[in-house]
C-alpha positions in Angstrom: -32.5 -6.7 27.5 -33.4 -7.0 31.9 -32.1 -10.1 31.8 -28.8 -9.5 30.0 -28.4 -6.2 32.8 -29.0 -9.0 35.5 -26.2 -11.0 34.1 -23.9 -8.3 33.0 -20.7 -8.3 35.5 -17.6 -7.2 35.6 -15.1 -9.7 34.1 -11.5 -9.3 34.7 -10.3 -12.6 33.5 -10.1 -13.8 30.4 -9.3 -17.2 28.4 -6.3 -17.1 25.8 -8.7 -16.9 22.9 -8.9 -13.9 20.4 -11.9 -12.7 19.3 -13.8 -13.7 15.8 -13.7 -10.9 13.5 -17.8 -11.2 13.6 -17.5 -10.5 17.3 -15.5 -7.5 17.0 -17.7 -5.8 14.0 -20.9 -6.5 15.7 -19.3 -4.7 19.0 -17.7 -2.1 16.8 -21.3 -1.5 14.8 -23.3 -1.7 18.1 -20.5 1.5 19.4 -21.5 3.5 16.3 -25.6 3.0 16.9 -25.2 5.0 20.1 -27.2 7.9 20.8 -25.1 10.9 21.1 -26.5 14.2 21.8 -28.1 16.3 19.0 -26.9 13.4 16.9 -23.0 14.6 17.0 -21.5 11.8 17.5 -18.2 13.0 19.0 -17.1 9.4 20.2 -14.7 7.3 18.3 -13.2 3.9 18.9 -10.0 2.5 18.8 -10.1 -1.1 18.5 -6.6 -2.9 20.3 -5.6 -6.7 20.0 -2.1 -6.5 19.9 -0.2 -8.2 23.2 2.2 -5.4 23.5 -0.4 -2.7 23.7 -2.4 -4.1 25.9 0.4 -4.7 27.9 1.5 -1.3 27.7 -2.1 -0.3 28.4 -2.6 -2.4 31.6 0.1 0.3 32.9 -2.2 3.1 32.6 -3.7 3.5 35.9 -1.8 3.3 39.8 -4.3 0.2 40.1 -7.7 -1.2 38.5 -6.6 -1.5 34.8 -3.4 -4.3 35.1 -6.1 -7.3 34.2 -6.0 -5.5 30.4 -2.5 -7.2 30.2 -4.4 -10.5 29.8 -7.6 -9.3 28.0 -7.8 -10.3 23.9 -9.0 -7.5 22.8 -9.8 -4.0 23.9 -11.4 -1.3 22.8 -10.3 2.6 23.7 -13.4 5.2 23.9 -12.1 8.6 22.9 -14.4 11.3 21.6 -13.9 15.3 20.1 -14.6 17.6 23.2 -14.6 20.7 20.4 -17.5 19.0 19.0 -19.6 18.6 21.8 -19.8 20.0 25.3 -21.8 17.2 26.9 -18.7 14.2 25.2 -18.4 12.6 28.3 -22.0 11.7 28.3 -21.8 10.8 24.8 -18.7 8.8 25.5 -20.1 7.0 28.5 -23.2 5.9 26.4 -21.6 4.1 23.5 -19.5 2.3 26.8 -22.2 1.3 28.3 -23.5 -0.2 24.3 -20.3 -1.8 24.1 -20.4 -3.5 27.3 -24.5 -4.9 26.7 -23.2 -6.2 22.9 -20.2 -7.9 24.8 -22.9 -9.5 26.9 -25.3 -10.5 24.4 -22.4 -11.7 22.3 -21.4 -14.1 25.4 -18.4 -12.1 26.2 -17.1 -10.8 29.8 -16.1 -7.4 29.5 -14.9 -4.5 31.7 -14.7 -0.6 32.2 -11.4 0.5 32.6 -11.8 4.5 33.5 -9.5 6.7 32.4 -10.3 10.4 32.3 -9.3 12.0 36.3 -7.2 8.9 36.9 -3.8 8.7 37.3 -0.6 6.0 36.4 1.8 4.7 39.1 4.2 7.7 38.4 1.6 9.9 38.9 1.2 11.2 34.9 -2.2 11.5 33.6 -3.9 8.3 32.5 -5.2 10.5 29.6 -2.1 12.0 28.5 -0.2 7.9 29.0 -2.9 6.5 26.8 -2.7 9.3 24.4 0.9 8.9 24.0 0.5 4.5 23.5 -2.0 4.9 20.8 -1.1 8.2 19.0 -4.2 9.9 19.9 -4.5 14.1 18.4 -4.5 16.4 21.4 -8.2 17.6 20.8 -9.2 14.5 21.4 -9.6 12.9 25.4 -10.2 9.6 26.4 -12.9 8.3 28.3 -12.4 4.5 29.3 -11.3 1.9 28.2 -13.4 -1.7 27.7 -11.8 -5.1 27.8 -13.6 -7.7 26.4 -13.0 -11.9 25.9 -14.3 -15.1 26.5 -14.5 -15.3 30.6 -12.3 -17.1 32.6 -14.5 -16.5 36.0 -18.0 -16.9 36.5 -19.8 -14.3 38.8 -23.2 -14.7 40.1 -25.8 -12.5 38.3 -27.5 -10.1 40.1 -30.9 -10.9 41.5 -34.4 -9.3 42.3 -33.0 -8.9 45.8 -30.0 -7.2 44.3 -32.4 -4.3 43.9 -32.2 -1.2 45.4 -35.8 -0.5 44.8 -35.5 2.4 47.9 -33.7 4.4 45.0 -36.6 4.3 43.1 -39.1 8.0 43.9 -42.0 8.4 42.3 -43.1 12.3 41.2 -41.1 13.6 44.4 -38.2 12.9 46.3 
């Protein structure tokens, strides 16, 4: 697992190659196996492969979401806030699991934060995504994870990149 974490970097450029069904299924199964508080599993996932929909989602934020238009695949991570008061944490955990599975499968990925963000015209990013994807009112949108075959290479992290001063034992 540590080697996977050293390799995983945010990838925003993807090859124009669709993902195989098998890889998509593995990613979705990994998402469904994510832990959640009290096993409530408030999260749900919307798989997006349509170029038209990915283009619309690329406009979900004033900046930082443009690359979605070039992604072959994305997972929109939503959660039912009426089921759990820690839906944010549960959705975030599942999102990281998605990214780690993508890395394991030789794919690149990048998290696009949606909750508490705005579009270029000032609309809530969450409201925008809900409209694009017909998401029911009581669901919240945490993020979108773009994934695909990387068209860019980034140097893996090394032991020298670890901020060991952030580790405290017993007390601060």
